[in-house]
Each structure stands twice: as structure tokens, then as C-alpha cells.
N, C-alpha and C positions, 0 to 999 in steps of 0.2 A: 333368351330363354333356352335352357338346355334341352336336348332331345330326350324323349322318354326312353327308358331302358326297355329293350326288347325282352319279351317273355318266352321262355323255353319250357315245354312240357317234357319231362323225363319220365317215361313209363318203364319202370325197372323193379322187379320183384325182390332182388337182393338189396337189402336196406343199406348195407355198408357201401356197395357200389353206387347206389343212388346218392348217398351222402357225399361221396367223393366227387361224383360228377357235378352235383349241385354246388358244392363249395368251390370247385375249380372254375366253373362257369360264372358263378357269382363274382369271384375275384377278377374275372375278365370283363365285367360290366353288364352281365345279364341278370334278369330276374328269373328264378327257376321255380317251377311247380312240379311236384313229384306225385306220381300215382303208382301204387304197388301192384295193381292187377289190370288186366286188359279191359275189363268192363268199365271201371272208373276212368281209365285213360280214354276210352272211346267217348264217354259222355263229356269229358273235359274238352276233347277236340270239337265235338259237335256244338258245345256252348261257346266256341270261339274265344277261349280265354288265353290263347297262346299264339305266338307268331311262328313257331316251328316245333315239330315233334321229334324227339329222340326215343326210339322204342326198341326194347329187347324182343327177340323173336319168340322165345318160350316164356309164357306168362300164365298165371292162374286165371281161370274163368274164360277168358278169350285170348288166344295167342296173338302175337303181333301180326301174323299173316292174316288171321281172321279179322282182326281190327281193320287192316288196310283193305281187305275184301269188302267189309261193311261200308267203308268210306267210298270205295269205287262204285258199289251198288247204288248209292244215292247220289253219285256224281259230285262228291265233296272233294274238290281238287285244289282248293285255294291255299291250303296250309302246307308248306314243305314238310316232307316226311322222310326221316333218316333212320335206318335200322342201326342201332348200336348194340352189338350182340357178341356173345361168347362163341357163337357157332361159326366156324370157318368151313362148314360143309358146302361143297359146290352146288348141290341140289338146293339148299336153302337160299344161297345167293341168287341162283337162277330164278327161283320162285319169287324172291323179293323184287328182282328187277322186272320180271314179267308182270308183276302187280303194279309197277310204276313207282317204286321207291326212288327218291332222289339220290340216295347214297346207301351203301352197305359198308359199314365200318366195323371191323372186328377188334375185340379186346386182345391184348392190353391197349389201353387208350393213350394216345399221344394227344394231350389236351390242346397243344398249340395247333396241331393239324385239325382237330375237331372244331376249335374256335374259328379257324380259317374256312372250313366247310360251312359252318353255320353262317358266318358273315357273308360268304358268297351267295348262299341260298337266299338270305334275307335281302341282299342287295339286288339280286337278279329279277325278282318278281315274276319268275317263270314257273308255270305249272309243272308239277312233277311228270305229268303225262307227256310233256313236250321235250323232256331232256333225257329220255331213257338211254340214248346211245352215247351220252357224253359224260360218263362217270369216271372219276379217278379210281384206280385200284389201290386200296389202302390196307389190304389184308396183312395181318401180322401172323407169325407162326402160332398154331393152336396150342392150347394147354398152358399158357403163361398167365401168371397173376398180373394184376395192375402193377406197373413199374414203381420201384421205390421212389423215383423222382416225383411221380405224380402223387403218391401217398404223402410224401413229405411236404410238398407244396400245399396240398389241400389241408392237411392237419395243422400246419403251422399258421394258417390264416384264421382269424376270428370271423365266424359267420355273421354277416351284418343282418340285424333284425329287420324283417320285412322283405328281404330279398329272396328268401326260400320259403315256399309254402308247401306243406305236405297234405294232400287230399286223403281224408280218412275213409270216405264212402261216397256213393253216388249222390245222395241228396245235397251234399255240400256244393254241388255245382248246378243245382236247380233243374234237374231232369227227372222225368217220371219213367218208371219201369215200362209202362205201356208204350211209350214213344220208341222204345228199342225193338218192339215186336216186328214192325214192317222191315226193319233193317235185317234182323235175323232171318226172316223169311226170304228176303231177296238174296242174302248170302247163301242160304241153303240151295236155292235154285241155281246160283252161279257156280257152286262148288264142282259140279260134274264137268262143266265147260272149262273151268280153271285147271282141273286135273288133266283133262284131255290135252289142253294146250301145253302143260308142263311136260307130259309124256312125249309130245312131238318135239319140244325143244331139246330134251335129253337125248333123243334118238338121233338128232342131227349131228 
């Protein structure tokens, strides 16, 4: 009996980038679920429909940082969380790592490296909180588009039906608006402490 394909949640507001990521990872043997805003992405994570999360930092409704803050506020640490972002800003990376992200990978995307990161996280079974000090530095120069090699590989492959699912809105994952209220309240309480911790990190 073949092993079930691992599911990846890609939270990315740029639809072309989301499509490229989904097709490239589908070609490498993963099932991919796409969410185009932070709120839908948060609900998808909480419904445990994915084995690992890839998340942009800047998103509509809830940013990637706020999303991870929400998960931390309710001690939801079981799903590996990787920022896959256009931001190479040092402050953003420091914030991501202080929040416990498993990795911080900047675009342009090397899909072979990304697949290796995903495979390592899925195989390790280690909570993101336990591995903060052991991250590879995979930053690429800022301001570059996705490489032609990645575009060509993704566009030349036919997307296999059923391997890529695009979430349109929150109800598709069976979650209620009221369920998110305690999370938002906890996040608001924690924001002052998070900012103070970041200020301390930056000053060091």
C-alpha cells in the first residue's frame, strides 16, 4: 500500500505565485491547498487539514506574523510553519524567528531547496518551538522575480486533478466566525509583549 501524499497549505495572496508553488510542489509528490488571505489560512491550519504550512508575511485580513501569533496564543505548535516570503528585511526575519517559525525562506524560490526543507520538517516531527536556533540561512538577493527555471518547470507540467485545492472562503473548511474571537483577543493581549521582545532583540 503506497504512503499517503503529504498535504501542504500555501498561504499566498499573489495568485500567480501561489499557482507556481502549488504546481512545483505537486510535481514533487505533494498535495497542495491554497489560501489567498491570512484569515482563511488560519482557519485551514486550525482545522488540521495540512501537514505543513508555507506562509507569506504580508497578507490581506491577517498578516503571516499575526497568524503565527494566533497559533502561539492557543499553543498550537503541532504543524511545521515556514515563511515563504518576498521580504528580505532583517527585522521581518527576526520577528519570524522570535515567533517560532521553522524556517524563513525568501523569494526567488529554489523549489529543490524548498522541497528539501519541507521533507526535513515532515520527517523530523519536531515542534517549531524546539528548533529556533537550528535554521539554515537561505536568503536570496531581494527584488528578484521567480527564476525562469522555476517558471518553466511549473508551467510545462500538467496540474493533476485533485492534487491542488484552492480555498475560496472560510466556511469551506467548516469553521465559525465566533470561534476566532478568543484567538483575536489573545493575540491583542500578546502584541505588546511581542513588540517589547522584538525591540530588545534589535537593540542587542
